C-alpha positions in Angstrom: 0.0 -0.1 0.2 1.1 3.5 -1.1 0.3 5.2 2.2 2.4 2.5 4.4 5.3 3.0 2.1 5.0 6.8 2.9 4.7 6.2 6.1 7.9 3.8 6.6 9.8 5.3 3.6 11.9 8.4 3.1 12.4 11.2 3.9 13.4 11.2 7.3 12.2 14.8 7.9 8.6 15.2 9.8 5.9 14.4 6.9 2.0 15.0 6.7 0.1 12.6 4.9 -3.5 13.6 4.1 -6.7 11.3 3.9 -9.3 13.1 1.6 -12.5 12.3 0.7 -16.3 12.8 1.5 -18.1 11.7 4.6 -19.0 8.2 4.9 -16.3 7.1 2.3 -14.1 5.5 4.9 -11.3 7.9 5.9 -11.4 7.0 9.5 -11.5 3.4 9.0 -8.5 3.3 6.9 -6.6 5.7 9.4 -7.6 3.0 12.1 -6.4 0.3 9.8 -2.8 1.5 9.4 -2.6 2.9 13.1 -3.3 -0.6 14.3 -1.0 -2.2 11.6 1.8 -4.3 13.4 4.6 -3.2 11.1 3.5 0.5 12.0 3.2 -0.6 15.7 6.7 -2.0 15.3 8.2 0.8 13.1 7.1 3.8 15.5 8.4 4.7 19.1 5.2 6.4 19.9 1.6 6.4 18.2 -1.2 8.8 19.2 -4.4 10.1 17.7 -7.1 12.8 18.3 -10.5 13.6 16.7 -10.2 17.5 15.7 -14.1 18.0 14.6 -15.7 21.1 13.4 -15.3 22.8 16.6 -12.1 21.8 17.6 -10.4 22.4 21.1 -6.5 22.8 21.3 -6.9 21.8 25.1 -8.8 18.4 24.0 -6.5 17.6 21.2 -3.3 17.9 23.5 -5.2 15.5 26.3 -6.3 13.2 23.7 -2.6 12.7 22.3 -1.2 12.6 25.9 -3.6 10.1 26.7 -2.6 7.9 24.0 1.0 8.3 24.8 0.7 7.9 28.6 -2.4 6.0 28.9 -4.2 8.5 31.1 -3.1 10.3 34.0 -5.4 12.7 36.2 -3.0 15.2 36.8 -3.1 16.2 33.3 -6.6 17.5 33.8 -5.3 20.6 35.9 -2.8 21.6 33.6 -2.6 24.6 31.4 -2.7 24.4 27.5 1.0 25.7 27.6 2.0 23.1 30.0 0.3 20.5 28.1 2.0 21.6 24.8 5.3 21.5 26.8 4.7 17.9 28.4 3.5 16.6 24.4 6.5 18.3 23.1 9.2 16.7 25.2 7.1 13.5 25.0 8.0 13.1 21.1 11.2 15.1 21.1 13.9 12.6 19.7 11.5 9.8 19.1 10.1 8.6 15.9 6.2 9.3 16.3 2.8 8.9 14.4 0.1 11.5 14.8 -3.2 10.8 13.6 -5.4 14.1 13.5 -8.8 12.8 12.5 -11.7 14.7 10.7 -10.1 17.9 10.2 -12.1 20.7 9.0 -10.4 24.0 9.3 -6.9 24.9 8.7 -7.0 26.7 11.7 -6.8 23.6 13.7 -3.6 22.7 11.8 -2.1 25.9 12.7 -3.0 25.9 16.3 -1.5 22.4 17.0 1.6 21.8 14.4 4.2 23.8 16.4 3.7 20.9 19.2 5.5 18.1 17.0 9.1 18.2 16.9 11.0 17.6 13.6 14.1 15.7 14.3 14.8 13.9 10.8 14.0 10.7 12.5 10.9 9.8 10.3 8.5 11.1 11.9 4.9 11.1 10.6 1.5 12.9 10.8 -1.7 11.3 9.1 -4.6 14.0 8.9 -8.0 12.7 7.3 -10.5 15.4 5.9 -13.3 16.1 3.7 -11.7 19.1 2.4 -8.8 19.3 -0.4 -8.0 22.9 0.4 -7.2 21.7 4.2 -4.9 18.8 3.2 -3.3 21.0 0.7 -2.4 23.8 3.5 -1.3 21.6 5.9 1.1 19.2 3.6 4.5 20.5 2.3 4.7 17.7 0.1 2.2 16.3 -2.4 1.2 12.9 -0.1 -2.4 13.2 -0.4 -4.5 10.1 -0.6 -7.8 10.5 -2.1 -10.0 8.2 -1.5 -12.0 6.1 -3.8 -15.7 4.7 -4.1 -15.9 0.8 -4.1 -16.8 -0.5 -7.5 -19.8 -2.3 -8.0 -18.5 -5.5 -7.1 -16.5 -4.5 -3.9 -19.9 -2.5 -2.9 -22.1 -5.9 -3.4 -19.5 -8.2 -1.4 -19.7 -5.7 1.4 -23.5 -5.6 1.6 -23.8 -9.6 1.4 -21.4 -9.7 4.0 -22.8 -7.4 6.4 -26.3 -9.2 5.5 -25.6 -12.5 5.4 -22.2 -13.2 7.1 -20.2 -16.4 5.8 -23.7 -17.5 4.5 -24.9 -17.4 0.7 -27.2 -14.9 -0.6 -30.1 -16.4 -1.9 -30.5 -16.6 -5.6 -33.8 -14.5 -5.4 -32.4 -11.6 -3.5 -29.0 -11.7 -5.2 -30.1 -9.4 -8.6 -32.2 -7.1 -6.3 -29.2 -6.9 -3.7 -26.7 -6.0 -6.5 -29.0 -3.1 -7.7 -29.3 -1.9 -4.3 -25.4 -2.0 -3.8 -24.8 -0.4 -7.1 -27.5 2.6 -6.2 -25.4 3.1 -2.9 -23.0 4.7 -5.2 -19.6 3.2 -3.8 -20.2 4.8 -0.2 -19.4 2.3 2.6 -21.4 3.9 5.2 -24.5 4.2 2.8 -23.9 0.3 2.3 -23.4 -0.5 5.8 -26.8 1.6 6.9 -28.7 0.2 4.2 -27.5 -3.6 5.2 -28.5 -3.3 8.4 -32.1 -2.2 6.8 -32.1 -5.2 4.8 -31.3 -7.6 7.6 -34.5 -6.8 9.2 -36.5 -7.7 6.1 -36.0 -11.8 7.0 -35.1 -12.5 3.3 -38.5 -11.3 1.8 -37.8 -10.4 -1.5 -40.9 -7.7 -1.7 -39.1 -5.8 1.1 -36.1 -5.7 -0.5 -37.8 -4.7 -3.7 -39.2 -1.6 -1.8 -36.0 -1.2 -0.2 -34.4 -1.2 -3.7 -36.8 1.4 -5.1 -36.3 3.9 -2.1 -32.6 4.0 -2.4 -32.6 4.2 -6.3 -30.8 7.2 -7.4 -30.7 9.0 -3.8 -26.7 8.7 -3.6 -25.2 10.6 -6.4 -21.6 11.5 -4.6 -22.2 14.4 -2.0 -23.0 14.8 1.4 -26.8 15.8 1.2 -27.7 12.9 -1.0 -25.8 10.8 1.8 -28.4 12.1 4.3 -31.1 10.8 2.0 -30.2 7.4 2.0 -29.2 7.6 5.8 -32.7 9.0 6.5 -34.3 5.7 4.7 -33.0 3.8 7.7 -34.4 6.5 10.1 -37.8 6.4 8.5 -37.9 2.5 8.8 -37.5 2.7 12.9 -40.3 1.8 14.8 -41.5 4.5 17.0 -39.9 3.6 20.1 -36.4 3.2 18.7 -36.9 6.7 16.8 -36.6 8.8 20.0 -33.7 6.6 21.5 -31.9 7.2 18.0 -32.4 11.0 17.9 -31.4 11.4 21.5 -28.0 10.4 20.2 -27.5 13.9 18.8 -27.3 15.5 22.2 -23.7 13.7 22.6 -20.5 15.5 20.8 -19.3 14.3 17.7 -17.0 11.5 18.1 -18.0 11.1 21.5 -17.4 7.6 23.2 -20.7 7.0 25.0 -21.0 4.6 28.4 -24.0 2.5 28.0 -24.6 2.5 31.5 -25.1 6.3 31.3 -26.9 6.4 28.2 -29.6 3.7 29.4 -30.4 5.8 32.5 -31.0 8.9 30.1 -33.3 6.8 27.8 -35.1 5.6 30.9 -35.2 9.2 32.4 -36.8 10.4 29.3 -39.6 8.0 29.1 -38.4 6.4 25.9 -38.4 2.8 27.5 -41.8 0.9 27.7 -42.2 -1.6 30.4 -42.3 -5.3 29.4 -43.8 -8.4 31.3 -40.7 -10.3 33.1 -38.2 -7.7 32.1 -36.6 -4.6 34.0 -36.5 -1.2 32.2 -32.6 -1.6 32.0 -33.1 -5.1 30.2 -35.6 -3.2 27.6 -33.1 -0.6 26.7 -30.6 -3.0 26.1 -32.6 -4.6 23.7 -33.0 -1.4 22.1 -29.4 -0.6 21.9 -29.0 -4.0 20.4 -31.6 -3.4 17.6 -29.7 0.1 16.8 -26.5 -1.8 16.5 -27.9 -4.4 14.5 -29.3 -1.6 12.0 -25.8 -0.3 11.9 -27.1 2.9 13.4 -24.7 2.8 16.5 -21.7 0.9 16.7 -19.9 -0.9 19.8 -16.6 0.6 20.7 -15.8 -1.1 23.9 -17.1 -4.5 25.3 -16.8 -5.6 29.1 -14.8 -8.6 30.3 -17.8 -10.6 30.1 -18.9 -9.9 26.7 -21.6 -6.7 27.2 -21.1 -3.6 25.4 -19.5 -1.0 27.8 -19.0 2.1 25.6 -20.7 2.7 21.9 -20.4 5.6 19.3 -22.0 7.1 16.5 -20.5 7.9 13.1 -20.5 11.9 12.6 -22.9 11.4 9.2 -25.3 9.7 11.4 -24.9 12.0 14.2 -25.6 14.9 11.7 -29.0 13.0 10.8 -30.0 12.9 14.6 -29.6 16.8 15.0 -31.3 17.5 11.7 -34.5 15.1 12.3 -34.3 15.8 15.6 -34.6 19.9 15.3 -36.9 19.3 12.3 -39.3 17.4 14.7 -38.9 19.5 17.6 -37.3 16.7 19.5 -34.3 18.6 20.6 -32.4 21.6 19.7 -28.3 21.9 20.2 -27.5 25.8 21.2 -24.1 27.6 21.6 -24.5 28.1 25.4 -21.4 30.8 25.4 -24.1 33.2 23.4 -26.0 33.7 26.5 -29.4 33.7 25.2 -32.0 31.0 23.8 -32.5 30.9 20.1 -35.8 32.2 18.4 -38.3 29.5 18.4 -37.0 27.7 21.6 -40.5 27.5 23.2 -41.4 24.6 20.5 -38.5 22.8 21.4 -39.2 19.7 23.8 -35.7 19.7 24.6 -32.8 22.0 24.6 -29.0 20.9 25.1 -26.2 23.3 25.4 -23.5 22.6 23.2 -20.4 22.5 25.0 -16.3 21.6 24.2 -16.1 18.4 22.7 -14.8 15.3 24.6 -17.2 15.3 27.5 -19.6 12.6 28.2 -23.0 13.3 29.4 -22.9 13.4 33.3 -26.3 14.2 34.2 -30.1 13.4 35.0 -32.7 14.9 33.1 -34.7 17.8 34.8 -38.3 18.8 34.0 -37.9 22.5 33.0 -40.9 25.5 32.6 -39.9 28.6 31.2 -42.4 31.2 30.1 -45.3 28.5 29.6 -43.0 26.7 26.9 -43.8 23.1 26.1 -40.0 22.3 26.6 -39.8 19.2 28.5 -36.0 18.9 29.4 -32.7 20.7 29.5 -29.4 19.2 30.0 -25.8 19.6 29.2 -22.8 17.9 27.7 -20.5 18.6 30.6 -20.8 17.7 34.3 -23.3 20.3 35.4 -26.9 19.6 35.7 -29.0 22.6 34.6 
């Protein structure tokens, strides 16, 4: 692979390698595969990863990188940005390191952090993933930019078939329809994976697959808006009790690793989880979560020693769908708390969540709130404060 050669070959000076492509095309997956490759692990003395996102925070980026290198450490929480930057610089100095800056949206994010990476002419490398070619060009001192390609029709079908049937064969009556669906996903891995989750709920019924095929037809042609259309198909097919749970995922910051124990408590507190005979509310909520995972709308991030799900994540494109649908349906609204005022139309929103810095998990219980006779039911935050 060319990128692996770029990582391990000349020149010896610090080099930036950019991976560019539209949302859902697999940039982060490729970066993760490289980051975890056995040769790469052996070649570099230090590896560290941070997610930058649209609203980047220098402190959060530094904390992420230091956590990767030092495997945590509560003492870092009380350090200033300057102190964190000095610790990072000294940790990397003289070492052959690999840094991944995932999901970079703005050249300013690169300007804010690039000075913390020493260049000791010993093969240091930085992988930068972005949707924006201009960001990649701005950051790169060399033409080492990898443009992600869409999957071929054959590769698209292979991915869809694997996601729906695993190692089993596709029934003959579904193969032609399945290939058409895969083709209409226009080579976007995320679209194929989400549609596969939808197909897997059809119990192999030909009529169901034909209906999905008609809905998918021509909705994805290579841009983020049309990707949203195909992701909406999966949302629209959700039973009512799962729609609320899915929309609620929009309150978590981008790329946030979500503790399932907290998520379940929040779903229950909001009244999304309906009681069933012989099952606790926690057990019912776990079933809801597993159903959303089976539909490829939520991903397992970490499991407990007993195989249970400890943390989960949601792809940023699917989170964008949550936020859009939640706002359209007056389910919730994310606001910029720092502005100091509520947005116009707040009285029609059932839930209001202030937008805080990325990297914080939700650590609150939902509070019922009455403001100027509004119909807002709850207000919460993404920090460690209950509003």
